[in-house]
N, C-alpha and C positions, 0 to 999 in steps of 0.2 A: 504494500500500500504506500503510495506516495504521500508526502506531507506538503500540503499547500501552504505557502507563507504569505500572509497578508499583513504588511507592515502598517503601523500606526502613522497617521498623517501628522500628528503632533506628539512630541515626546515630553514626558514629565521632567521636571528638574530633579537631578540626582541629589540625594541627601548629602550634606557636607558636614553636619555635626555628628561625628562618629560616636561621641559620648551619649548622644540622645537617640541613637538608632533603636535601642530596645530590641525586642524579638517579635518578628512577624507583623510589622506595621507598615514598612515602606515597600509597597508592592511595585513591581516593575511595569514596563509598558505593554508587554505581551503575555499571552497564555497559550498553552497547547490544549486542544479539545478535539474529541471525536465522539461519535454516537454508535450505539449498538441497538439493533432490532432483531428480535427472534426471526430466524429464517433468512436473515441477510448477513448478520455478523457485524463486525466493526467496520465503520465507513466514515467518509468525509473527515479524514485526519487533517488538521490544519493548525497553524500558529496564527493567531489573530490578535488584534488589540485587546488588552485587558478590559473586561466588561462584565456586567451583571449577567447572571444566568436566567434563562426563561424556562421555567418548568411548570407542569400542570399542578393545580392545587390538590389533586388526588394522587400525586406522585408517591410511590411506596416509601421513598426516603423520609417523607414527612410523617407518615402514619405507622410504618412498621420498621423504621430505622435500618433499612437495607443500605448500608454505607460502609466503605473502607477507605483507608488512606495510608500514605507513607510519609516519611520525612528524611531528607538527605541534604547534604551541603556541597557547594562548590567553593573552592578557595583560590585566591590569587597568590602565586609564588613570587619570590623576590626577583625572578627573571621575567615577571609580568605574564606568565602562563596561567591558565585556569585549569584546575584539577577537580574532578568529581570524585567523591570518596565512596567506593563500593556500590555504584549504581546497579550493577548486575544483581547484587544481593537484595536490594530493595525491590527490584523488578520480580525476582523469584518469590520474595515474601508476600508481595501484593497478591500473587496468584494463590498462595496458601490461604490468605484471608478470603479471597474470592470464593474458593471452594467451600470454606466453612459457612459463608454467608449466601451461598447459592447464587453467585454472580459470575458473569463470563470472564474467562481468563484472557490475558493479553500476551502475545508473543514477547518474551523477555528481551530478545535482541531488538525488536522494533521499539519497545518501551524505552530502552536505553538510548536508542538513536533519537527518539523524540526528545528525551531529556537533553541530550547533547546539542541538538539543533536549537532548542529553546535557549539554553545557556549561552551558546555561541552568539545568538542574536542579542542577548542581554548582557554580554560580557562587560560592558561599561558599568553595569550595576554591581559587579563583584567588588566589594570594598577592599582596600589595601591594608588597612591598619590591623595590627595584631589583635586577635580575639574577635574579628569580624568574618563574615562569610555571606554567601548568597544561599538562602534556605529555599529548598524546593519542597512543595507539598503536592504530590500526586494524589488524586482523589477520584473515587468512583462512587456514583450515587444512582439509585434506582429512580427512574422517571415513569411516565405512563399515566393514562387517565382511566384508572380502574381500581376500585376499592375491593378489599378481600385479602385475607391472610394467606398469601402465596407469593412465590418468587415473581418478580416483575418480568415483563417481556421487553422492556426498553431501559437502556442505561446511558449515562453520560460519564466520560472519563476526561479529566482535565488536569493540567499541571500549572500551578501558579508559583511565582518566585517572590522573595522579599529580601532586600538587603538587611542584614541582621547583625546586631552586636551580641554581647554576652547575654545568656538566658536569665541569669540572676543579676539584679541591679548592682550587687557588690562584686560581680565578676567571679574569678576563681578564688573563692573564700569558703571557709567551713560554714555549714548550715546546721540548724537544729531540727530534729525530726521527732514527731509525735507518733507513737505506736498505737494504732487504732485497734480497740478491743470491743467496739460496739457494732459499727457497720462492717459489712463485707462487700467486696468488689467483684470477685470472680471465683468460680469453682471448676474443678476438673470436669470435663465433659461439656462445659459451657463455652463461652466465646472469649475467654481470657487470653487465649493464644492468638487470636485474630486482632489486627489493628483496626478496630472499629469504634466509632464514636460513642456507642453505648457504654463501653468500658470506662471512658473518661467522664461521661455524665454521671455514672454511678459513684465516682470518686469525689464529686464536687462538694457534697454536704460535709463530709468529713474534713476535706481540705479547708473549707471556710471556717469550720470550728477550730481547726488546728492553728490557722492564721490568727484567729481572735485570741488564742492563748500564747501567741508569740513564736510559733514554730513555722518553719518554711515549707515542710512537706509532711506527708503521712506515710508511714510504713504499714503496709497491709499484712495481716496474718491470714492463714488459710481459713477458708469459709466453713470447714467441717469441724476441726478440733479447736480452732482459734488459738493455736500455739506455735505454728511454724511460720517463720518470716517469709514473705514472698517478695514483693517489689514495692517501690515508691511510685507515686502517681505518674511521674514522667521519666522514671529511670529504673533499671535493674539495680540490685544492691550486691555489694561484695564486702567481705570481711577478712582481714588478715589475722588469722589465729595462729600465733607462733610463726612458723615459716610456711604456712599453708594458706592459700587464698580460697575461701569458701563462698559458695553462692548457691541459691536455691535452684533446683533442677527445672528444666523446661518440661513441664508435665501437662500442659494444656491450660493451666490457670494463669500463667504469666507469659509475657511477650518474649520471643526469641530475639533479643536485641542484637543488632548488628554491631553496635559499639561493644556490647557484652562479649560477642565472639572475638572481636579484635583484642580486647583487654586480656581475655583468657589465653589467647595465643601469645601475647607479649609477656605475660607473667611466667608462662611455661618456659619461654626462651630466655627469661632472666634467671631461671633456675629455681623458681618457687614451685612447690607442690600445688596442685589444684584439685579441689573436691567440689563436685556438683551434687549436693545432697540436701535433704531436709535439715534445717537448723531451727531449733526451737528458741523462742524468745528467752526462756529460762536459761538455756545453754549460753546464749549471747550475754546475758547479764552476769552469769557466773564467770564467764571468761573475762568480762570487763572488770569485775571486782578482783579477780585473781591476777590480772595483768597479762593474761594470755591474749586478749583481744587488743591488738596493737593499733589497727586502723580500720576505718570503714569508709566506703565511698560509693557513690552512685555512678552509673554509666548510662549514657543515652545520647542520641544525635544532637538534641537541642543544647544541652549543657556540657556534653562530651564526658568530662569526669568532674564530680562534685564531692569534695571532702566533707565528712560529717564530724561535727564536734560534740554532738550530744544527742542522746535518745531519752525520751520520757515515756514510761510505761506504767500505768496505774499509779501515778504520782511519784514514781521512783525515777530519778534522773541519773543518767550514766554519762559522764564526761570522758571523752577519749583524747589521749595524747595532749593533755593540758589545753584542749581547745584549739590546738594548732594543726596545720597541714602536715600529714605524715610523710616520711621520706619516700615510701613506695608510691603513694598517691601522687606526689609531685613528679617523680620520675616517670610514671605512666602518662601523666598529663603532658609533660614535655616531649616524651617520645611520640605519643599518638598525634599531637598537634604538629610536631615536627614533620611527621610523615604526611599528614594531610596538607600541609602548606608547602611541601616540597623542600623543606630545609634539611631533612634527613632522608637517607636512602629508603626505598620501599621494596624490601625483599619479598613481600607477599603478593605484589601485584594488585594492591587495593586501590590505587589511584588511577583514574582514567583521564587522559589529557583531552581537553575540548578543542 
């Protein structure tokens, strides 16, 4: 399928205040979009001026939450090249989500090509400053003019981009996490392993309450026994227990994060042991109190790596590493961002030149 390019007649002014970029606010001039109809397949692939979507009021995305999305970034190197980070993995994971949500798959090679063409057209939007990037949000939604609880016969797939700064306003700095023991977000057999909007909507109430208490994020426990740590709203979680990096297993209730995969590869190559296993909140607190828990950090596309300074569970506060960034966390952040920005060699083939 060919991609038709329809350039905007008038371009927006590029943001100049890097400090005020924030996350996901400064959208570019163009977007990629195509449609799917049952019996026809995907068609009319095009890059067009960024614009509002026109969907039917009866669209299944509005009534039955048939929707999936991805998130990835493009970085500008010191040599003024533009690199996408692991786009093929995002394209593959989108199809995993599509299968779970009964939505049509997209050829991964074509999807990556669409991303590359869009970023190439918008390369002037890729910021140069450290800690900045161009964030891509590939999204699929169900359209159609028909009510009834069943998979839709019509879909829209689009990719939008935003010049982006650091996810957290304080940048790469430790955050405080509230361990949620009342609400639950996902369960094995559900849609926790799919990147779909309902997972995030289910987290908002707890997140708001945590913010009111002065915490930055919520750490979810499993929905069955309410004892095993899972993930944070926007990140997978990892813990340095002695010389072992431990993280919850991908069992269908948490997202198989692409940054998570990258970090696990890096820590193995750095000589650390890795365990993907259930970790109870009681084990975590016991390890923290004994000194076995050295560091904790989150991993995700938006924030990349986020150090954790404190957990709060049922009124008990656990402060890590004196509230400072741990040595491993810092090393992983420097290594991964160095690869992403082309400052360090990429022995894994993760970056794709645009």
